[in-house]
C-alpha positions in Angstrom: 222.4 218.3 385.8 219.9 217.1 383.1 219.3 219.6 380.4 215.8 221.2 380.1 216.0 221.7 376.4 214.4 219.3 373.8 215.5 218.4 370.3 212.6 217.3 368.2 213.2 215.0 365.3 214.2 216.8 362.1 211.6 216.8 359.3 211.8 214.1 356.6 213.1 216.6 353.9 215.9 218.0 356.1 219.3 217.3 354.5 221.4 214.8 356.3 223.9 216.3 358.7 221.7 219.3 359.4 221.5 219.8 363.2 217.9 219.6 364.7 216.6 222.8 366.3 216.7 222.9 370.1 213.7 224.3 372.0 213.2 225.1 375.6 210.0 223.8 377.2 208.3 227.2 377.1 209.1 227.5 373.4 207.6 224.0 372.7 204.4 225.0 374.5 204.2 228.2 372.4 204.9 226.2 369.2 202.2 223.7 370.0 199.7 226.5 370.8 200.6 228.3 367.5 199.7 225.1 365.5 196.6 224.2 367.5 198.1 221.2 369.3 196.7 220.2 372.7 197.8 217.6 375.3 196.5 214.1 374.6 193.9 213.0 377.2 193.8 216.4 378.9 190.7 217.0 381.0 188.3 219.5 379.3 186.4 222.1 381.1 183.2 221.0 382.8 181.0 222.8 380.3 182.9 221.3 377.4 182.7 217.9 379.0 178.9 218.1 379.2 178.8 219.0 375.6 181.0 216.0 374.7 178.7 213.7 376.6 175.6 215.1 374.8 177.4 214.5 371.5 177.9 210.9 372.6 174.3 210.4 373.7 173.6 207.9 370.9 176.7 205.9 371.8 175.6 205.8 375.5 172.1 204.6 374.6 173.4 202.0 372.1 176.0 200.8 374.6 173.4 200.4 377.4 171.0 198.5 375.1 173.8 196.2 373.8 174.9 195.4 377.4 171.3 194.6 378.4 170.8 192.3 375.4 174.1 190.5 376.0 173.7 190.1 379.8 171.7 186.9 379.7 172.6 185.8 376.1 174.3 182.6 377.4 171.3 181.6 379.6 168.6 179.3 378.1 165.8 181.5 379.6 167.5 184.6 378.2 165.9 188.0 379.2 163.4 186.2 381.4 166.1 186.3 384.1 165.6 190.1 384.3 162.2 189.3 385.9 163.1 186.0 387.6 166.0 187.3 389.6 164.1 189.9 391.7 161.2 187.5 392.0 163.3 184.7 393.4 165.0 187.2 395.8 161.5 188.3 396.9 160.5 184.6 397.4 163.5 183.9 399.6 163.0 187.1 401.6 159.3 186.2 402.1 160.1 182.8 403.5 162.9 184.0 405.8 161.6 187.4 407.0 157.8 187.0 406.4 157.3 183.4 407.6 160.2 182.5 409.8 160.8 185.9 411.4 157.1 186.9 411.1 157.8 190.5 410.0 154.6 190.4 407.9 152.6 190.6 411.1 153.2 194.4 411.3 152.8 195.1 407.6 149.5 195.2 405.7 149.7 193.9 402.1 153.0 192.3 402.9 153.6 190.7 399.5 153.1 193.9 397.5 155.2 195.7 400.2 158.0 193.2 399.9 158.1 192.8 396.1 158.1 196.6 395.5 160.9 197.0 398.0 163.0 194.2 396.3 162.5 195.6 392.8 163.4 199.1 393.7 166.3 198.1 395.9 167.7 195.9 393.1 167.7 198.9 390.8 170.0 200.8 393.1 172.2 197.9 394.0 172.7 196.8 390.4 173.5 200.3 389.3 176.2 200.7 392.0 177.6 197.2 391.3 177.8 197.9 387.6 179.6 201.2 388.4 182.4 199.4 390.1 183.2 197.7 386.7 182.6 200.8 384.5 186.3 201.6 383.9 188.1 198.4 385.0 185.7 196.2 382.9 186.2 198.3 379.8 189.9 199.1 379.9 190.4 198.1 376.2 187.8 200.6 375.1 189.2 203.3 377.5 192.7 202.9 376.2 191.9 202.5 372.5 189.4 205.4 372.0 189.1 209.0 373.0 185.6 209.8 374.5 184.3 211.2 377.7 184.8 208.4 380.2 181.6 209.3 382.1 179.8 207.7 379.1 180.5 204.3 380.7 179.0 204.6 384.2 176.1 206.6 382.7 175.5 203.9 380.1 175.6 201.2 382.7 173.2 203.1 385.0 170.9 203.5 382.0 171.1 199.7 381.4 169.8 199.1 384.9 167.0 201.5 384.3 166.0 199.7 381.1 166.1 196.4 383.0 163.9 197.9 385.8 161.4 199.2 383.2 161.3 195.8 381.6 160.6 194.0 384.9 158.0 196.5 386.1 155.4 194.6 384.0 155.9 191.7 386.4 155.6 194.0 389.4 152.3 195.4 388.1 150.9 191.9 387.6 151.8 190.9 391.1 150.3 194.1 392.5 147.0 193.5 390.6 147.0 189.8 391.7 147.1 191.0 395.3 144.4 193.6 395.0 146.4 196.7 394.2 144.7 198.1 391.1 146.0 201.1 389.1 144.9 204.4 390.5 145.9 208.1 390.0 148.7 207.9 392.6 150.6 205.4 390.4 151.6 208.5 388.3 153.9 209.5 391.3 156.1 206.5 390.5 157.4 208.4 387.5 159.1 211.3 389.3 160.2 208.9 392.1 162.0 206.7 389.5 163.5 209.7 387.8 165.0 211.0 391.1 166.2 207.5 392.0 167.8 207.1 388.5 169.7 210.4 389.0 170.8 209.3 392.4 172.0 205.9 391.2 173.9 207.4 388.3 175.7 209.8 390.6 176.7 207.1 393.1 177.7 204.9 390.2 180.2 207.5 388.9 181.6 207.9 392.4 182.3 204.1 392.8 183.6 204.0 389.2 186.3 206.5 390.0 187.1 204.7 393.3 187.2 201.3 391.7 189.4 202.5 388.8 192.1 203.5 391.3 191.4 200.7 393.8 190.0 197.6 392.2 189.4 195.9 395.6 186.4 198.2 396.0 184.5 195.8 393.7 185.2 192.9 396.1 184.1 195.0 399.1 180.9 196.4 397.5 178.6 193.3 398.0 179.2 193.5 401.7 178.4 197.2 401.8 175.3 196.8 399.7 174.0 193.9 401.8 174.4 195.9 405.0 172.7 198.9 403.3 169.8 196.7 402.2 169.1 195.4 405.7 169.0 199.0 406.9 166.7 200.2 404.1 163.4 198.5 405.1 163.3 196.2 402.1 161.9 193.3 404.0 160.5 195.1 407.1 158.7 198.4 407.9 160.9 201.3 408.9 157.8 203.1 410.1 156.8 200.3 412.4 160.2 200.2 413.9 160.2 203.9 414.7 156.9 203.9 416.6 157.5 205.1 420.2 161.0 205.6 421.6 162.6 202.3 420.9 165.5 203.7 418.9 167.6 206.8 419.6 166.7 210.0 417.8 169.8 210.1 415.7 169.2 206.5 414.5 165.6 207.5 413.6 166.9 210.4 411.5 169.4 208.2 409.7 166.8 205.6 408.9 164.3 208.2 407.7 166.9 210.0 405.5 168.5 206.8 404.2 168.2 207.4 400.4 167.4 203.8 399.5 164.6 203.7 402.0 163.3 207.1 400.8 163.0 205.9 397.2 161.4 202.6 398.3 158.9 204.4 400.5 157.9 206.7 397.6 157.3 203.8 395.3 155.3 202.0 398.0 153.2 205.1 398.6 152.5 205.4 394.9 151.6 201.8 394.3 150.1 200.3 397.5 146.8 201.5 398.9 147.6 200.6 402.5 150.9 202.5 402.5 149.7 205.9 403.4 151.2 209.4 403.7 151.4 208.9 407.5 154.0 206.2 406.9 156.3 208.5 404.9 159.2 210.3 406.7 158.8 214.1 406.9 159.5 216.2 403.8 160.1 213.0 401.8 160.0 214.5 398.4 162.5 217.2 399.4 164.8 214.6 400.9 164.6 212.5 397.7 165.3 215.5 395.5 168.2 216.6 397.7 169.8 213.2 397.5 169.4 213.1 393.7 170.9 216.6 393.3 173.7 216.0 395.7 174.8 212.6 394.3 173.9 213.4 390.7 175.8 216.6 390.4 178.5 215.8 393.0 179.2 212.4 391.6 179.5 213.8 388.1 182.0 216.5 389.1 183.9 214.0 391.2 184.2 211.6 388.3 185.2 214.4 385.8 188.0 215.6 388.1 189.9 212.4 387.3 189.1 212.2 383.6 192.7 212.3 382.4 193.8 209.4 384.7 191.3 206.7 383.7 193.0 203.8 381.9 196.5 204.8 382.9 198.9 203.0 385.2 
């Protein structure tokens, strides 16, 4: 039977030949507590964890900005790709869905409708994709330094928000070019983006924990996001599809409560004149706030629960 007692190394000034003291595990714990020692990497309480994150707020901001700056540093066009990527996606979707499949026939102001959907969807998809690499892509940092690990997915979600804000200038120019001029309802884009950012950050923390344990999640995520995009009305009108009784009621509820579609609809309502309140699902602001609260708080707690396991194994 293995002994449960422990013999710590003798102090440096202990004379040679002096036997080391032997402690039972309970005595070691009491000795550590008496001298203010704590377990390395132990998970703090939720309140203490939030305080630690607030104390690292400058690191989170600097890390997000540095990642954004370095993202296209090797490309000749540099940061212009932050705008070009969603615009090129919108061009491809316009040709395939608007021209070949003629989905623009049922949508007024199709180009503003499409471009707004692509920009807002890209924000969510990029945040979740970045979350899958939050821990596995920064293992050196995680293993070398002690800091709240939630700093990483939060910083990467902040990076995607910064990128969206940078590219919104191009979106505004496109809207104006197609007759959608600034009006008071544009102010509604601010709370819609805040709710979406909270939602994205929460989901990012969920996938960060899952991918830290199962790296294959990162390989599967593009297929999940592509399916989700097609179900979110990025290139077609959810409202037009739900007219009449063409789809079962439960499918209608799922499409109306789809969080990606909800945030896209709120932005279209804020920015596009022809997208009216009648095209929004019932209680849309309450649904958006509910998703933000559920995923923001739930994702944070879910990530925190595995704090001591990140970077190990």
